[in-house]
C-alpha positions as CSV (number, residue, x, y, z in Angstrom):
1,X,17.6,-9.0,-74.7
2,X,18.0,-11.5,-77.4
3,X,19.2,-15.1,-76.8
4,X,22.6,-14.2,-78.5
5,X,23.0,-11.1,-76.3
6,X,22.2,-13.2,-73.2
7,X,24.8,-15.9,-74.2
8,X,27.5,-13.2,-74.8
9,X,27.0,-11.9,-71.3
10,X,27.3,-15.4,-69.8
11,X,23.6,-15.9,-69.0
12,X,21.1,-18.4,-70.1
13,X,17.3,-18.3,-70.6
14,X,15.5,-20.5,-68.1
15,X,13.9,-23.6,-69.5
16,X,10.3,-23.3,-70.8
17,X,10.5,-19.5,-70.9
18,X,8.9,-17.9,-74.0
19,X,10.2,-14.8,-75.6
20,X,8.4,-11.9,-77.3
21,X,8.6,-10.9,-80.9
22,X,10.1,-7.5,-81.6
23,X,10.0,-6.2,-85.2
24,X,12.5,-3.7,-86.6
25,X,11.7,-1.9,-89.9
26,X,14.1,0.3,-91.8
27,X,15.5,0.9,-95.3
28,X,18.8,-0.1,-96.8
29,X,20.4,2.4,-99.1
30,X,22.2,0.9,-102.2
31,X,24.0,2.4,-105.2
32,X,23.7,0.4,-108.3
33,X,24.8,1.0,-111.9
34,X,21.8,1.2,-114.3
35,X,22.6,-1.3,-117.1
36,X,20.7,0.7,-119.7
37,X,22.2,4.2,-119.1
38,X,25.4,3.3,-117.1
39,X,24.5,5.9,-114.4
40,X,24.8,5.4,-110.6
41,X,21.3,5.0,-109.2
42,X,20.4,5.3,-105.5
43,X,17.8,2.8,-104.3
44,X,16.1,2.5,-101.0
45,X,15.2,-1.1,-100.1
46,X,12.7,-1.5,-97.3
47,X,13.1,-4.4,-94.9
48,X,11.6,-5.9,-91.8
49,X,13.5,-8.0,-89.3
50,X,12.1,-9.9,-86.3
51,X,13.8,-10.7,-83.1
52,X,12.8,-12.9,-80.2
53,X,13.6,-11.1,-76.9
54,X,13.5,-12.1,-73.3
55,X,13.0,-10.1,-70.1
56,X,16.0,-10.1,-67.7
57,X,13.6,-11.8,-65.2
58,X,13.5,-14.8,-67.6
59,X,17.3,-15.1,-67.7
60,X,19.8,-16.5,-65.1
61,X,23.5,-15.8,-64.8
62,X,23.5,-12.2,-66.0
63,X,25.9,-9.6,-64.4
64,X,24.4,-7.7,-61.5
65,X,24.0,-4.5,-63.5
66,X,21.2,-6.1,-65.5
67,X,19.4,-7.6,-62.5
68,X,19.6,-5.0,-59.7
69,X,16.3,-3.2,-59.0
70,X,15.8,0.2,-60.5
71,X,16.5,3.3,-58.4
72,X,13.5,5.0,-56.9
73,X,12.4,8.1,-58.7
74,X,13.2,11.3,-56.8
75,X,10.3,12.7,-54.8
76,X,9.6,16.2,-56.2
77,X,9.3,17.5,-52.7
78,X,12.7,16.2,-51.7
79,X,14.8,19.2,-52.8
80,X,17.7,21.0,-51.2
81,X,16.4,24.1,-49.6
82,X,19.7,26.0,-49.7
83,X,20.2,25.3,-53.4
84,X,16.6,26.4,-54.1
85,X,17.3,29.7,-52.2
86,X,20.6,30.2,-54.0
87,X,19.1,29.8,-57.5
88,X,16.1,31.9,-56.6
89,X,18.5,34.7,-55.5
90,X,20.3,34.6,-58.8
91,X,17.2,35.9,-60.6
92,X,17.7,33.5,-63.5
93,X,14.5,32.3,-65.2
94,X,14.3,28.5,-65.2
95,X,11.8,26.7,-67.4
96,X,10.9,23.0,-67.0
97,X,10.0,20.4,-69.6
98,X,11.6,18.3,-72.3
99,X,14.6,15.9,-72.0
100,X,17.6,18.3,-72.3
101,X,19.2,20.9,-70.1
102,X,20.4,24.1,-71.9
103,X,20.7,27.8,-71.8
104,X,18.6,29.6,-74.4
105,X,20.3,32.9,-75.2
106,X,17.4,34.1,-77.3
107,X,15.0,34.1,-74.4
108,X,17.6,34.4,-71.6
109,X,16.4,31.3,-69.8
110,X,17.8,28.0,-68.6
111,X,15.6,25.1,-69.7
112,X,15.7,22.0,-67.5
113,X,14.0,18.6,-67.5
114,X,11.6,18.0,-64.6
115,X,13.5,17.3,-61.3
116,X,11.8,13.9,-61.2
117,X,13.8,12.7,-64.2
118,X,17.2,13.1,-62.4
119,X,18.8,10.4,-60.3
120,X,18.9,12.6,-57.2
121,X,18.5,16.3,-56.2
122,X,22.3,16.9,-56.3
123,X,22.4,16.0,-60.0
124,X,19.5,18.3,-60.8
125,X,21.1,21.2,-59.0
126,X,24.6,20.5,-60.4
127,X,23.2,20.5,-63.9
128,X,21.3,23.7,-63.2
129,X,24.5,25.3,-61.8
130,X,26.4,24.4,-65.0
131,X,23.7,25.9,-67.2
132,X,23.6,29.0,-65.0
133,X,27.4,29.3,-65.2
134,X,27.2,28.9,-69.0
135,X,24.7,31.8,-69.1
136,X,27.2,34.0,-67.2
137,X,30.1,33.0,-69.4
138,X,28.2,33.8,-72.6
139,X,27.6,37.3,-71.3
140,X,31.0,38.0,-69.9
141,X,33.4,36.2,-72.2
142,X,34.0,34.6,-75.6
143,X,32.4,31.3,-76.5
144,X,35.9,29.7,-76.5
145,X,35.8,29.9,-72.7
146,X,32.7,27.7,-72.6
147,X,34.7,24.8,-74.0
148,X,37.2,25.0,-71.1
149,X,36.4,22.2,-68.6
150,X,38.5,23.6,-65.9
151,X,36.5,26.8,-65.9
152,X,33.2,25.0,-65.7
153,X,34.7,22.8,-62.9
154,X,35.9,25.8,-60.9
155,X,32.6,27.6,-61.4
156,X,30.8,24.4,-60.2
157,X,33.0,24.3,-57.1
158,X,32.1,27.9,-56.1
159,X,28.4,27.3,-56.8
160,X,28.5,24.0,-54.9
161,X,29.9,25.7,-51.8
162,X,27.5,28.6,-52.0
163,X,24.5,26.4,-52.6
164,X,25.4,23.9,-49.9
165,X,26.2,20.8,-52.0
166,X,28.2,18.2,-50.1
167,X,31.9,18.5,-51.1
168,X,32.3,14.8,-51.7
169,X,30.1,15.1,-54.8
170,X,32.5,14.9,-57.7
171,X,32.3,17.3,-60.7
172,X,33.9,14.6,-62.8
173,X,30.7,12.5,-62.7
174,X,28.2,12.8,-65.5
175,X,25.5,15.2,-64.5
176,X,22.1,15.0,-65.9
177,X,19.0,12.9,-66.2
178,X,19.0,9.2,-66.3
C-alpha cells in the first residue's frame, strides 16, 4: 500500500519503516495531428512509474479488514460426504484446474478450480451445483432461462437440500474462489 493510500484510510506508517520500490510499466496511447500531412497519427508512448509501498504490518491505524489474519486454506480432505455422493450420483464429469468454474458444452463437462482455492467446502459445492444446474438448463431449455436468477436460486435450493447443505447458507452470497 502506498503512503497516500495509507493516509486515505486513516492509517500512518510507523516511524523508521522503509518501503519497497514497485515499478509499473505501460504505454500511453495518444492521437496527434501530423504537421506535414495533417493526418491523425496514433502514437504509443512507453512509460515507467515507480511507487514506494509498505506492508500492512508496517502501518498502524488501518481498518480491521486490512489487518486481520488470512483465512486458513481448506484442507482438501475436509469435504462434505453427502455432497460428494450426490454429485457422484449425477454422473456429471467434473474436471479440476484453472481459476474459473464453467460448464463446457463442447466436451459436456463442468470445469472447477481445485477445492483448496475456495473459502470453504460449502462454496465449492454451491459453485459446482450452479454449474451442474447450468448444464441441465442448456440441455432442457433456451439460453434465456440461464439469465434468470430466480431459476438458479430455486435450483440451488433443491440441490442444497438433496446434497445436505445447511439451510442457513444463503444463495445471495457470492459463490466461488477467493
